[in-house]
FINUGU-447037 format. One record per residue (C-alpha): residue in one letter; x, y, z negated. Coordinates in steps of 0.1 Angstrom, whole numbers, plus 5000, padded with zeros to 4 digits. Layout:
BEGIN
aXYZ ...
This chain:
BEGIN
x500150035002 x502950234991 x504850165022 x501850255042 x501250595027 x504950645032 x504750575071 x501750815073 x503551105056 x506551045079 x504351065108 x502851365098 x506051525089 x507251455126 x504251605142 x504451905122 x507851985131 x507351925167 x504552175166 x506752455152 x509652385177 x507352405207 x505952755195 x509552885190 x510852785223 x507752875245 x508553235266 x506453535254 x504353645281 x505453965297 x503254295295 x501654375327 x503454665347 x501354935360 x502155005398 x502555365410 x499455495427 x500055545465 x500355915477 x497955995502 x499856045537 x499656415549 x500956475584 x503856745589 x503656995615 x505756895646 x509157085645 x510557185679 x513857075689 x516757325688 x518157325724 x521557215727 x524357475725 x526157535760 x529657585739 x530757315716 x529857435678 x532757255663 x535957295679 x539057065671 x541157185642 x544357425649 x547357265656 x549957385635 x553757445649 x556857305632 x558557485604 x560557765618 x563957955611 x561958275616 x559658395587 x557558585608 x556458335629 x552858215626 x552157865617 x549957815649 x552757885671 x556357765679 x559257995678 x562457875696 x565758005683 x566957955719 x564458205730 x563658445700 x561758665720 x559258435730 x556258325712 x554557965723 x550857965712 x549557755739 x547557425736 x546957495697 x543257515696 x543357875683 x540258055679 x541858405671 x545058545681 x547558535649 x549858855639 x552358885666 x555858955653 x557659285665 x560559075682 x557958935709 x558559025745 x556758685761 x553458565746 x552058245755 x548258185745 x546857995774 x544357695767 x542757805735 x539357895721 x540158235717 x536758455722 x537958805716 x541459005720 x541659285692 x544059525683 x544959405648 x546959105661 x549459335682 x549859635655 x553659545655 x553959405686 x555059725706 x557759555729 x555559275748 x556059265784 x554158945795 x550958795780 x549358455793 x545658435779 x544358215808 x541657925802 x540058055770 x536658175762 x537758575762 x534658785768 x535959105755 x539359295752 x539559585731 x541159875750 x542959975719 x545259655724 x546859815753 x547660135732 x549659895708 x551559745741 x552460035764 x555259875779 x553359575792 x554059435828 x552359105834 x548659025821 x547158695831 x543558665818 x542358405847 x539358135837 x537958335810 x534358475806 x534958845812 x531959045828 x533959365838 x537659455845 x539359565811 x539459935803 x542560115792 x544959915809 x548360025807 x550160225834 x553060015832 x551359695844 x552859545874 x550659205879 x547059155868 x545358825873 x541758815865 x540458525888 x537758295875 x535858505853 x532258635858 x533458995866 x530759185887 x531559535875 x535059755878 x534260075855 x535060405870 x538760485865 x539660125856 x542860145877 x543760515871 x547260595869 x548460265877 x551060325902 x553160025892 x550659735899 x551959505929 x549359235925 x545659255919 x543758895918 x540058935911 x539458575929 x536358395919 x534158655904 x530858805911 x531959145928 x529559305954 x530059585976 x528359815951 x531159725929 x533859865949 x533760225952 x535860445978 x538160545952 x538260215931 x541860145945 x543060485949 x545760505925 x547360175932 x550460335952 x552560015949 x550059745955 x551259445980 x548759195972 x545059215968 x542958915964 x539358945963 x538358615978 x535558405965 x533058695957 x529858835971 x531159095994 x529559176027 x531759456039 x535259486043 x536559656007 x536860046012 x539860256003 x542259956000 x546060105996 x548360156026 x550959996006 x549159646011 x551259336025 x548559076018 x544859096018 x542958776010 x538958806015 x538258436020 x534558286010 x532758616009 x529758716031 x531658966055 x530058966089 x532159246104 x535459446106 x535359826113 x537259916145 x539860146127 x539659956095 x543659856095 x544460166106 x547460326084 x548259976069 x551759986081 x552959706059 x549859446064 x551359106072 x548958856060 x545258876063 x542758606053 x539058616063 x538358216061 x534558116051 x532758426060 x530058516085 x532258676114 x531058666148 x532258816181 x529759106176 x531459186144 x535159216157 x535959516178 x538359436209 x541659566195 x540959546155 x543659286150 x546259456174 x548659516143 x552359516149 x553159416114 x550659126112 x552358776111 x549558546095 x545958576105 x543458356093 x539758356107 x538857986100 x535257856093 x533458146110 x530958196139 x533658316165 x533158196204 x536358356216 x540058416207 x540458766195 x543258966210 x546158986188 x549659176188 x552558976203 x554358966167 x551658726154 x553158396142 x550558216127 x546858216140 x544257996124 x540857976143 x539857626135 x536157566126 x534657816148 x532357806178 x535157866207 x534557646238 x537357816261 x540557986260 x541558236286 x545258286285 x545258586305 x543058756282 x545158676253 x548458736266 x549859056264 x551559056297 x551058916333 x552258556339 x554158666368 x556158906347 x559858836339 x559558566313 x563558596307 x562658886288 x561658726252 x560359046240 x557459016260 x556558686251 x554358616222 x556258476190 x552958266179 x554557946163 x551457796148 x547957766163 x544857566150 x541957536169 x540457196157 x536757206147 x535557396177 x533957296212 x537157296236 x537857026260 x541356926263 x543756956280 x544857326271 x545157546301 x548757566317 x548557956315 x548157926278 x550957676273 x553057916294 x551958196273 x552958026241 x556557966246 x557657986209 x554657746198 x556057456176 x552557326162 x549157316179 x546357156160 x543057096184 
C-alpha cells in the first residue's frame, strides 16, 4: 500500500516539473506593430527640362607648370631659363590670364578657355612685343589693355568669339590676325594711326559691304597683305592702300570688279578671287592688265572666256568656270608673226589651270606658241 502511494507521488511530481519547464521555455508573443498609414499620392507639376548649354559648364582643371627658377613665373605657365623673355601658357586650360611678369616680350596663351582680356593682367608687362591668343573663347578685349603694352608688334586672336575689331589698337602693331571670329563690325577709326601695320587678316568672319567704309583702311600706309576671304562681301572693298602686294577675297559674293579698281596699286602682285560670282559682264576688258601682277586666281566662278592679262603674269587659275574655247590671238599681247626671238614680247606665264571648264582638247597651236615659258598646264 505504501509502495503504491510513493509511486503516485513520484508521478505527480514529474508532471508538475514538466509543466513548469514548458511554461518557462515557451516564447512570449510579440506585440503587434502598427504599420504607418500610407500618404495619399499628390501629383507634382511637371518641370520643364533646361536646355543643354552651348558651351561646357565644367572645364578641365588648369594644368600647373613645373617649379621655376623665376619667382614671378605664374604657376599656370612655364618659364624657360633659356628664353627668359618668353612666357609659355598655352594648352593649360586657363580661364583667365595670370599676372604677366615685367620681363615678358613673348606671350603664348593659345588653346585655352580665356573669355576676356582685361588690363589688370598687363599692369607691369609694358615690354610685350608678341601675344598669341588663338583658339580661346574671347568675346571682349578691353581697350585699356593696349595702353599697357604700347610697343606691341604682333597680335594673334584668330579662332575666338569676337564680334567686332578691338578698339584702341596700338600704333606700333605690324601684324593683326583676327581670322575665324564672328566679326561683322569695324568701329570707326579702328585702324587710325596704324601706319606700321603690314598684315591684316580678317579671314572667315561676317563682314558685309556696309562694314567697310571708304576710309576704313585709310591710315594703313604700309599694309602689304589684306585677307578678307570667306566673308559676305558683294563688292570689291573700297579704299584699299596703294602699298598692297597681296589681296585675298576668296569665298565672298563678289560679282564684278570696277574698271579702274587696281589703278594706283603699283605693288600688287597676288590677287585671289576664287569662289565668287564673277562673270564676263562684271570683268571690264583690261581690268587685269596690271604690270606688277604675278599670280591671278579666278577659279570657281562663272567666267566664259579667258580675260586679258599682262605679259608679266606667271600664274593663272581659271579652273571650274564655264570657258568653252581659248582664242590665242586674243590673249597674246603680240602678233604670232612678230619676231619671237625677242623674249620680252613673249608672255611669262608658267602655270595655267583650265580644268573643270567645257574645253575640248587639243589646245590650239596659237595658244601653245603664245606661252613659250609655260611649264605646267592643267586641263
